[in-house]
C-alpha positions in Angstrom: -15.6 -33.4 89.0 -12.6 -34.6 87.2 -9.5 -32.2 87.8 -8.5 -30.4 84.6 -4.9 -29.4 85.5 -3.5 -26.1 83.8 -6.3 -24.4 82.8 -5.0 -20.7 82.4 -7.0 -19.2 85.4 -7.8 -15.7 86.5 -8.7 -14.7 90.4 -10.1 -11.5 89.9 -11.6 -9.1 92.6 -14.1 -6.7 92.0 -15.2 -3.9 94.6 -14.9 -0.5 96.0 -12.4 0.3 98.8 -13.9 2.2 101.8 -17.3 0.6 102.0 -17.1 -2.3 104.9 -18.1 -5.3 104.0 -18.6 -4.2 100.6 -14.7 -3.9 100.1 -13.6 -7.5 101.5 -12.3 -8.4 97.9 -10.1 -5.7 97.6 -9.3 -6.2 100.8 -8.9 -9.7 100.2 -6.3 -9.2 96.9 -3.3 -8.9 98.8 -3.8 -11.7 100.9 -4.9 -13.9 97.7 -1.9 -13.0 95.8 0.6 -13.9 98.6 -0.5 -17.9 97.9 1.6 -20.2 96.6 -0.7 -21.2 93.6 0.4 -23.2 90.4 1.9 -20.9 87.3 -1.5 -21.3 85.7 -3.4 -19.0 88.0 -3.2 -15.1 87.8 -4.7 -13.1 90.6 -5.9 -9.3 89.8 -7.5 -6.7 91.0 -10.6 -6.0 88.1 -11.9 -2.6 89.4 -10.4 -0.6 87.1 -13.5 -0.3 84.3 -15.4 -3.2 82.7 -13.9 -1.9 79.5 -10.3 -2.0 80.4 -10.9 -5.1 81.5 -12.0 -6.7 78.3 -9.1 -5.2 76.7 -7.1 -7.2 78.9 -8.8 -10.2 78.5 -8.7 -9.7 74.3 -4.8 -9.5 74.9 -4.4 -12.6 76.8 -2.9 -15.5 74.6 -4.0 -18.2 74.8 -6.6 -16.4 76.7 -7.8 -17.5 80.1 -9.9 -20.9 80.4 -11.2 -20.0 83.9 -12.3 -16.8 85.8 -13.0 -16.8 89.2 -14.5 -13.3 90.5 -14.6 -12.3 94.3 -17.4 -10.2 94.7 -19.5 -8.9 97.5 -23.4 -8.4 96.0 -26.4 -7.7 98.4 -28.6 -10.4 97.7 -32.7 -11.0 99.4 -32.5 -14.0 101.8 -29.1 -14.3 102.8 -27.2 -13.7 106.0 -24.0 -11.4 106.2 -20.8 -13.5 105.4 -22.9 -16.1 103.6 -20.9 -17.2 100.5 -22.6 -18.6 97.4 -20.6 -19.5 94.3 -22.3 -18.7 90.7 -21.4 -19.8 87.2 -22.0 -17.2 84.5 -24.7 -18.8 81.8 -24.0 -16.1 79.4 -26.6 -14.2 77.6 -27.3 -10.8 77.7 -30.1 -8.4 78.8 -31.8 -6.1 76.5 -30.2 -3.1 74.3 -31.5 -0.6 76.6 -29.5 -2.4 79.7 -26.4 -3.0 78.1 -26.4 0.8 77.3 -26.8 1.4 80.7 -23.8 -0.7 82.0 -21.6 0.9 79.4 -22.6 4.1 80.6 -22.2 3.2 84.1 -18.6 1.7 83.3 -17.8 5.1 81.4 -18.7 7.4 84.7 -16.7 5.1 86.9 -18.9 2.6 88.6 -17.4 -0.4 89.9 -20.0 -3.0 89.6 -19.7 -7.5 89.0 -22.7 -7.1 87.2 -21.7 -4.4 84.6 -18.2 -6.6 83.8 -19.9 -9.9 83.4 -22.6 -8.0 81.1 -19.7 -5.8 79.2 -17.6 -9.0 78.8 -20.4 -11.0 77.4 -20.9 -8.8 74.9 -17.5 -8.6 73.7 -17.3 -12.5 73.9 -14.5 -12.7 76.2 -16.0 -14.9 78.6 -15.1 -18.8 78.0 -16.9 -21.5 79.4 -15.7 -21.3 83.2 -16.8 -18.3 84.7 -17.5 -18.2 88.3 -18.7 -15.3 91.4 -17.7 -16.1 94.8 -20.3 -13.9 96.1 -20.2 -13.0 100.1 -23.1 -11.5 101.3 -21.5 -8.0 102.6 -25.0 -6.4 104.0 -26.2 -2.8 103.6 -23.5 -0.2 102.5 -21.3 1.3 105.6 -18.6 3.8 105.5 -15.2 2.4 106.6 -12.2 0.0 106.5 -13.7 -2.5 109.0 -15.5 -5.3 108.1 -18.2 -7.0 110.0 -17.4 -10.1 112.6 -19.6 -12.0 110.6 -17.5 -11.5 107.5 -13.7 -11.7 109.3 -15.1 -15.1 110.6 -16.2 -16.2 106.8 -12.8 -15.4 105.4 -10.9 -18.6 105.9 -13.7 -20.3 104.1 -13.8 -17.7 101.7 -10.5 -17.8 100.7 -10.7 -21.8 100.6 -13.7 -21.7 98.2 -11.6 -19.4 95.7 -8.5 -21.5 95.6 -10.4 -24.4 95.5 -12.6 -23.5 92.4 -9.0 -22.1 90.9 -7.3 -25.0 91.4 -9.8 -28.1 91.0 -12.7 -27.1 89.9 -16.1 -27.1 91.0 -16.6 -30.1 93.6 -19.3 -32.2 94.8 -18.7 -30.4 98.2 -20.4 -26.9 96.1 -23.5 -26.2 95.6 -23.6 -24.2 92.5 -26.2 -21.2 91.6 -26.5 -19.5 88.6 -26.5 -16.5 86.8 -27.0 -15.2 83.5 -27.2 -11.7 81.5 -31.1 -11.6 80.8 -31.9 -12.2 84.0 -28.8 -10.6 86.4 -30.7 -7.1 86.9 -34.4 -9.2 88.1 -33.1 -10.7 91.1 -36.1 -12.8 91.7 -36.1 -14.3 88.5 -32.0 -15.6 88.8 -32.7 -19.3 89.0 -31.1 -21.7 91.6 
C-alpha cells in the first residue's frame, strides 16, 4: 500500500488507570509522547469522555484524516498480550444501544466501543480509524502489567508508529469492527 505523507493523524489512548493490563494504553501514553514523530501526528489521551472527544474533533481545523486508538479489550479466543489491528467500518447499532452508549458516557464509563459509536453518530470519524487492540485478559486491580503484556510493548509501539507514519502495510493482518456488530462479538467479521 502506498505511503500517504502528511495525513493529519491522532494517536489516542483509551483505558482506565490502575487496572493491570487494562491500563496498558494510559501507561504507554507518556512513552508515545516521547517519540520523535512528524509534526502532522498528535498523541493524546482519549479518556475524558466521548462527548468531549467529539467536541475536540469538531473543533479540529483541518480535521484528523487518520485516527489510531490504542486500547486493551477482552475478546474471546485470544492470548494475553496478543495484538490485533482493527479497521473501523462505521455503521451504527440500534437506537437503544446508541442511547446506552450515551448514558454510559454521561456516567463516566471509559469504553472504546462507546467512543467509536458516539463518534460515528456525530460523524467525526474520517475514512481511516484503526484500533491497536491488545488482549489484557481478566481485569485485575493494580499498576502492574503481566509479563505477556510487558513483552509485547515493543511490538505494540512499533505497530502504532507504523500505522501512524506509513499506514497499513503488507505485514499487518487487519480485522474489522462496525457499530452494528461491535456489541455482539460473535458477529465481528475477520
